[in-house]
N, C-alpha and C positions, 0 to 999 in steps of 0.2 A: 436115581442117584446109586452108587455102587459104593456100599457102605465096606467094602474090605481092606483093611492095613495088613501087611506081611509081617511089619513091625510090632504087631502085639505077640506075633507067635515066635518072634526071635530073642528080643528087647527086655530087660527090667532097670527101674531105675528103684534104687534103695536108700531112703532118707532116714539115716541112723537116729539122729537124735530125736527125730519125729515118730520113730517107728513105724514109716509109713511105706508104701510100695507104689510105685506108678506103673502102670505097664501100658502105653509105652510112657514118654518122657511130657508127654502133653496131657495124658490121659487124668481125670480126677484121682486122688489118690485113697486106697484104702489101709487102714491100720491093720498092724500084722496082731494074731493072736501069740504069744510067744508059747504059750503053753500047747498050742495045735502044733507050733512048728516046729518045738522039741521033739513033740510024738511022731512027728512025720517030717523028720529029716529027707532033704533034697525033694522038699516040695515048695521051696518058697516061689518059685516060677509058677506053680501049678495049684492055687487058692481058688478053693472055689467061684469066686468072683471072675478072675481070669479066665477060667474054663467057659464060664457061662458066658462070659465077654467075646469069647470066641467063639463059640458055637452060634451066638447072634450072627457074627459076622458071615460065617459060611453060610447060615441062612438068610443072608443081604438085609438084615436087618440092621436098626441104629441100637448102640449100645451107648446108656445114660454116661458112662465114666470119658467116652470121647468127644460128646457132645461139646462141652465147652473148652475143648482145645483145639479140635477141627472143623467140625460138622457144624458149627454156628457159623461160622467163616466161610464156609464154603456154600451155605444157604445164601449170604452177602454177595458172592460173585467174587471173595477176599482170598487170597492165597492162605495153605493152612500148611502145616508139618507133614500132615498125609500125603498129601496131593506133590510137595515136594520130594518127598522120600520113595516115592513108588519107583520100583527097580523091577515089574513085571514076575517077581516071585510070586509065587503060590504054595502057600503052605496049608494044610488039610488038617494036619494031625491034630488034636486039643493040646496032647499033652508032648508038643515038639519042645526038643532040647535048647535051654536058653544059650545062648550065642554072644550076646553082650549085654553085659553087667556095667551098669553105672552106680557109684557109691557117692553119695553125699554124708562127708564122715562127720561135720557137723556144721553149725552156722556160723562159727568165730570167724569173724569179717571185721577189716577196718573199711571198708567201702559203702557208700549206700549209691549204688549202680540207681541211675533215676527208675528203670522198668523194673526192679529189683523188687525186694519184699521182707516181710519178716521170716519167711517160711526160709529164706536162705540167706537172710546175713544178720548177724546179733545186730550190727550198726542200725541196721531199719528198726528192729525191734526197741530199742535205746529211742531211735527218735518217735517213735508212736507212744512208749511209755511217758517220755516226756511233753511232747505236742497234740498226741491224741490221734486219731484216724484222719486222712485227707478227706476234705469235705464235698466231694463233688457229687453234681446232679445225675439221678439215674445210673449209677453205679449199679453192674449188672450184681444181682442179686446173688447168685452162685459165688461171685469173686467176693463179694463182702462177707459171704458167710465163711469161704476160706481163710479169709483174713482174720475174722472174728475166731474162728475155732483153733487158728495158730496163736495168735495170743493168749487166748483164755489156755492153750496147751504149755505154752512157754510159763505162764505162771503159776501152774503147778505143779510145775518139775522142779525138783530140789536140784540147787549146785550139783551136787555129787552126782547126780544123774545123768547131767546136763551133756557131757564129754560122751567118749567113745567107751569109756569103762562100762559100760552097757551089757546088760545081757543080751540083747539084738546083737549088737558088735559083733560077742564072740559066737553066737549060732550063724553069722552073715558070712564069720569066716572058715565054719564046717560048712556051710552051704558052698563056699567058692570052691572048697578040695571036694567034695561030691559034683560041681558040674563039670563033666570030665570033655563037655565039646565047647566048652567056653573059646572063644576066639578071641574076645576082647574087653577089656577093664579099662573101664573110663572113672576119675576117680578126681571130685569137686568137692566143694565149700556149701555155703560160705568159702570160704581162701585155705584150699588144702594145705599151702603152702605153710601156714602157721599149725598145722594139727602135728604132734608130735607121733601120734598112731597111722600116718603116713607110711612107715618105713615099715611098722607090722603089716599090713595090705601088702605092700610089695612084697614081701618075702613069701608069701601064700602063690604069687603067681609069675615065679620066672619064667615061666615057658611062654605066658600068654601076652599079647599086642598091649602095651600099657600106653594111656594117656592121660595126664595130668593137666587139667582146666582150671587158669587161673588168669587172676585179673593184675597179677604183681603187687598186690596193696601188702606189700613185708618191705622188711628192711632190708638194705644191702647186706647186710650180714645174715640174716636169717637165708635170704636166697642163695647167698654163698656157702652156707653151711648146708644148704640141701643138695645143692648143686655138687659139691663134692664128695657127698653119701652118696648120691646117685651116680658118681663116676664110671663110666665101664656100660651102666646099664641102658638097653633099646629103651629110652622114652622118649614118647613126643610129649612138647608142652603147646598144649590149645590156648593160647595166649589172645581174652576178650580186648577188643580194640577196634575202631572202626570211624576213629575222627583223630584230630590233631589238636594243639591249641587249648585254647580258653574252651571250646566247644567239648573237646575231651574232658576237660577235667570239671564241667559242669555235669555230663550225663555220668562220666563214670568217679563221681566224688569222693575224693580221701585219698586222690592220689595224682601229683603235679603230671603233666605231661613231659616235663624233664626226665623226673624218675622213671619214667615208664620207658623211654627210649635207652636210658641208661642200662636197666634191668634186662632189656632186650638181649642189649649188647652183649650183657655178663652169659647170659644163655648161649647166646652163638658162640661166645669165645669156650665153653667149654663143651662146646661139638654135640648138644642137643639138636635134634629136629625141632622146628618151630612151625606149627600152622598158626592162622589167626583167625579165631572165631568171629567176625562182625555182625552184629545185631542191626539189622536196618529197620530203625523207628522215624520218624518224621524229624527229629532233630539230627540224627546221624546222617540223612541222605542231604544235609546242607553241607557237611563236610566230610563225607566218604570218599571223594574223590582224591583230596590232597593225602588222604590216608593211603590211598592206593599206589599214587606216585611212588610214595616214602618207600614202601616196602613189599610191592609186588614184584619187584625183579629179584629178591632175595628169597621171598617165601611165599607159599601158599596161601590163600585167603578166601576162605568158606563165608557164603552171606546168607543169612536167613531172617526170616520176616518175625517181625516182632508179635507176638499174639498174646491174647490174655490181658494186657493192660491197653486195651480198645483206643484210647484217646492219644495215645503213640503209636502207632500203626502207621506206617508210612505214609497211607492214602490222605493221613488227616494233615494237609499243607496245605497253606494257600497258592493258588493258581499261579501267581507270579514264580512264586521257587520253585515249584513245579517246571514251568517253563524256562527257569533258568539253569537247573540241573538238565533238561534234555539238549539246551542249546550246549552248555560247555561238554557235554558227553557224546556228541555227535559222530567224533572219528572213532569212539569207544563202544558205539553200540551195538555192533558186533560180538563183542566180550560176552559171553555166556553172564557174568555178574552184573557188567550193565545192564544186559538185557531183561534179567531177572528183576532188576531195581526198578526198570521203567515200567514192568506189569504191576509190581508193587505199589505204586504211588497212582497207577489209573484212572480207580475207582474215585467217585466223589466222596468226601466226605459228610459223615451226618452231621448235623446243625449240634447235635447233643456231644458228639466227640471234640467238635470245635472247641464249644464253651468251657468243656472239661479239661480241654488241654491248656487253654488261658488259665482257669483258676489251679489247675493241678500244677505248673510251672512258676505260677506266683507264691503257693505256697510254699514249695520245695526249695525254691531262692530264699525267700524273707527267713526260713529256717536256718538257713545256712548263712544268711548274709552275701548273699552272689548277687554281683550285680548284672543283670541281663544285657544291658544298652548294649552290649557285641553284637548279640543277634539281629538279623535283619529287620530291620523296621516294620516291610511289609508282612513277616510272618508273625510280628508280636502282635500289630494292629489288627489284624485278620483273627486271630486267637482269644482276642479279647474281647470286650464284651459288642463289639461294634463289628460286626461281619462284613463292611466294608472296608 
């Protein structure tokens, strides 16, 4: 197995509220030592852990931080972010400059997307605080530890320290200024459009390609204000969405399909570029074609396979649903998007993932009083207690 990944040498994600660094976006995070960073300006992308991981890759050895997000899926013959993003580039410099920085300003978010969690959404944290962790069999130990660690971290944080008015945020702004070869800045949340410090970040990178990742879980007035303040700026909105109607409202709980469409229209009217980020899970496969038909004529749609939430990965589907998708998309299977999804759903599901999906969707829906009767009966029966 070739363990190399060029992204490890170019990309960094910084979670401000948790004071976490992810190199790359699927890697297991490390906690920032603020005293160290203050004494070593310009080294945010060159911590001892990152340098050690890159050295292992150059020696064609596995690094632990990449196991839970990529390697373990590849061992099962499943797609991974690493394989999807390989571009043939080879970088051997351990101290290579930062090219792409992703910043999570805070976890503030009004939505509880089905495959998200407390690490990225305050609404998710409130759900767990109120109802407890989801009870699933065989939940990967590393994922359970990650969820528990974040919950413990959150409970210890004082309210005044939860926002971006933190020492790490201000050090991060300095790091941006020192990253002279930075080519791309991505801002996400939670929901970044809710965060009042969004514009402070934008002011630091006037010549860098800027992308704001949003689920549009904000009021129309709030979105309108952001659009007015960014008028004339070269900003792309990466909008999360992949299905329509009731299925959309289930997967991206906290926003209606009608409001989502209206807010997409608002961004279009203000002249900003839009790209849709479609996360392909077993549920979104059921409605992706309708979403594609609605928006592919106007905007780019980028698909990526869900990982980390094993029971919602695209292949964890009943055979009938897989056959329906294959048959309904025969005229589109030469398109890269649909060909990619066909590869995602191809493997057989593990029995534990099927059972966990049934347990998870029941718990998720019952906590929100959602009626699941609109979902295909064959899918619901399959992921229930009866595998037939």
